[in-house]
Each structure stands twice: as structure tokens, then as C-alpha cells.
DRENPA-3360 file (N, C-alpha, C; in nm, 2 decimals, always signed):
BEGIN
1 = MNRELREF = +4.15/+2.56/+5.88/+4.27/+2.62/+5.94/+4.39/+2.58/+5.87 ~ +4.41/+2.45/+5.84/+4.53/+2.40/+5.77/+4.54/+2.47/+5.63 ~ +4.42/+2.48/+5.57/+4.42/+2.54/+5.43/+4.47/+2.69/+5.44 ~ +4.42/+2.76/+5.55/+4.47/+2.90/+5.57/+4.62/+2.90/+5.59 ~ +4.67/+2.81/+5.67/+4.81/+2.81/+5.70/+4.89/+2.78/+5.57 ~ +4.85/+2.69/+5.49/+4.92/+2.66/+5.36/+4.91/+2.78/+5.27 ~ +4.80/+2.84/+5.26/+4.79/+2.96/+5.17/+4.88/+3.07/+5.22 ~ +4.88/+3.10/+5.35/+4.96/+3.21/+5.41/+5.11/+3.18/+5.38;
9 = RRLERACR = +5.15/+3.05/+5.40/+5.29/+3.01/+5.38/+5.32/+3.03/+5.23 ~ +5.23/+2.99/+5.14/+5.26/+3.01/+5.00/+5.27/+3.16/+4.96 ~ +5.18/+3.24/+5.01/+5.19/+3.38/+4.99/+5.32/+3.45/+5.05 ~ +5.35/+3.40/+5.17/+5.47/+3.46/+5.23/+5.60/+3.42/+5.15 ~ +5.60/+3.30/+5.10/+5.71/+3.25/+5.02/+5.72/+3.33/+4.89 ~ +5.60/+3.35/+4.83/+5.59/+3.42/+4.70/+5.64/+3.57/+4.72 ~ +5.61/+3.63/+4.83/+5.66/+3.77/+4.85/+5.81/+3.77/+4.87 ~ +5.86/+3.67/+4.94/+6.01/+3.67/+4.96/+6.08/+3.64/+4.83;
17 = ESAAATSL = +6.03/+3.55/+4.75/+6.09/+3.52/+4.62/+6.08/+3.64/+4.53 ~ +5.97/+3.71/+4.53/+5.96/+3.83/+4.45/+6.05/+3.94/+4.50 ~ +6.07/+3.95/+4.63/+6.16/+4.05/+4.68/+6.30/+4.02/+4.64 ~ +6.34/+3.90/+4.64/+6.47/+3.86/+4.60/+6.50/+3.88/+4.45 ~ +6.39/+3.88/+4.37/+6.41/+3.90/+4.23/+6.41/+4.04/+4.18 ~ +6.36/+4.13/+4.26/+6.34/+4.27/+4.22/+6.47/+4.35/+4.23 ~ +6.48/+4.45/+4.15/+6.60/+4.54/+4.15/+6.57/+4.67/+4.22 ~ +6.44/+4.69/+4.25/+6.40/+4.82/+4.31/+6.39/+4.80/+4.46;
25 = ELEREGLL = +6.47/+4.89/+4.53/+6.48/+4.88/+4.68/+6.34/+4.90/+4.75 ~ +6.27/+5.00/+4.70/+6.14/+5.03/+4.76/+6.04/+4.91/+4.75 ~ +6.04/+4.85/+4.63/+5.96/+4.73/+4.61/+6.00/+4.62/+4.69 ~ +6.13/+4.59/+4.71/+6.18/+4.49/+4.79/+6.14/+4.50/+4.93 ~ +6.16/+4.63/+4.99/+6.12/+4.65/+5.12/+5.97/+4.63/+5.15 ~ +5.89/+4.67/+5.05/+5.74/+4.65/+5.07/+5.71/+4.50/+5.07 ~ +5.77/+4.43/+4.98/+5.74/+4.28/+4.97/+5.78/+4.21/+5.10 ~ +5.90/+4.25/+5.15/+5.95/+4.19/+5.27/+5.86/+4.23/+5.39;
33 = KVAEDYRK = +5.80/+4.34/+5.39/+5.71/+4.38/+5.50/+5.58/+4.30/+5.49 ~ +5.53/+4.28/+5.37/+5.41/+4.19/+5.35/+5.44/+4.05/+5.39 ~ +5.56/+4.00/+5.36/+5.60/+3.87/+5.39/+5.61/+3.85/+5.55 ~ +5.66/+3.95/+5.61/+5.66/+3.95/+5.76/+5.52/+3.95/+5.82 ~ +5.43/+4.02/+5.76/+5.29/+4.02/+5.81/+5.23/+3.88/+5.79 ~ +5.26/+3.82/+5.68/+5.21/+3.68/+5.67/+5.27/+3.59/+5.77 ~ +5.40/+3.60/+5.80/+5.47/+3.52/+5.90/+5.40/+3.54/+6.04 ~ +5.37/+3.66/+6.07/+5.30/+3.69/+6.20/+5.16/+3.63/+6.20;
41 = AIEALRTR = +5.09/+3.63/+6.09/+4.96/+3.57/+6.08/+4.97/+3.42/+6.10 ~ +5.07/+3.36/+6.04/+5.09/+3.22/+6.05/+5.12/+3.18/+6.19 ~ +5.20/+3.25/+6.26/+5.23/+3.23/+6.40/+5.10/+3.24/+6.49 ~ +5.02/+3.35/+6.46/+4.90/+3.37/+6.54/+4.80/+3.25/+6.51 ~ +4.79/+3.20/+6.39/+4.70/+3.09/+6.36/+4.75/+2.97/+6.43 ~ +4.88/+2.94/+6.43/+4.93/+2.82/+6.49/+4.91/+2.83/+6.64 ~ +4.93/+2.95/+6.70/+4.92/+2.96/+6.85/+4.77/+2.94/+6.88 ~ +4.68/+3.00/+6.81/+4.54/+2.98/+6.84/+4.49/+2.84/+6.82;
49 = AGGGETPT = +4.54/+2.77/+6.72/+4.51/+2.63/+6.69/+4.57/+2.53/+6.79 ~ +4.69/+2.57/+6.83/+4.76/+2.47/+6.92/+4.75/+2.50/+7.07 ~ +4.67/+2.60/+7.11/+4.65/+2.63/+7.25/+4.78/+2.68/+7.31 ~ +4.85/+2.77/+7.23/+4.97/+2.83/+7.29/+5.10/+2.77/+7.23 ~ +5.08/+2.68/+7.14/+5.20/+2.61/+7.09/+5.28/+2.71/+7.00 ~ +5.41/+2.72/+7.02/+5.49/+2.81/+6.93/+5.58/+2.72/+6.85 ~ +5.60/+2.75/+6.72/+5.69/+2.67/+6.64/+5.83/+2.68/+6.68 ~ +5.91/+2.57/+6.67/+6.05/+2.58/+6.70/+6.13/+2.63/+6.58;
57 = KFER = +6.08/+2.61/+6.46/+6.15/+2.66/+6.34/+6.04/+2.71/+6.24 ~ +6.07/+2.82/+6.18/+5.97/+2.88/+6.08/+5.98/+2.80/+5.95 ~ +5.87/+2.76/+5.90/+5.87/+2.68/+5.78/+5.86/+2.77/+5.66 ~ +5.94/+2.75/+5.56/+5.94/+2.83/+5.44/+5.89/+2.75/+5.32;
% end
């Protein structure tokens, strides 16, 4: 589970960094949507692992 969380965080961060670096609006929007999907997956894994625990701050 921790390995999945670390990998999802890494991928989410990579998407956000790539979105910040691109000059194409369509590409930026797509990368930010994927990053948001990773964030949701991270929250779902944390909730499932913690028995309903919700993070107070999103880790980047």
C-alpha cells in the first residue's frame, strides 16, 4: 500500500511539473486532469487504509 501511495504521489507530481513546463494549453489541461485523478486515487487509498482517515494537507 505504501509503495502504491509513493508511486501515485510521484506520478501526480510529475504530471503537475510537466503541466507547468508545457506551452500548449490542451496538453497542460490534460496533464492537470491526470494529476487530479492521481490525487483522488491517493485519497481513496488513504481512506481505505486508514479506516476513514482523511488527510489534513495534501502532500506534494
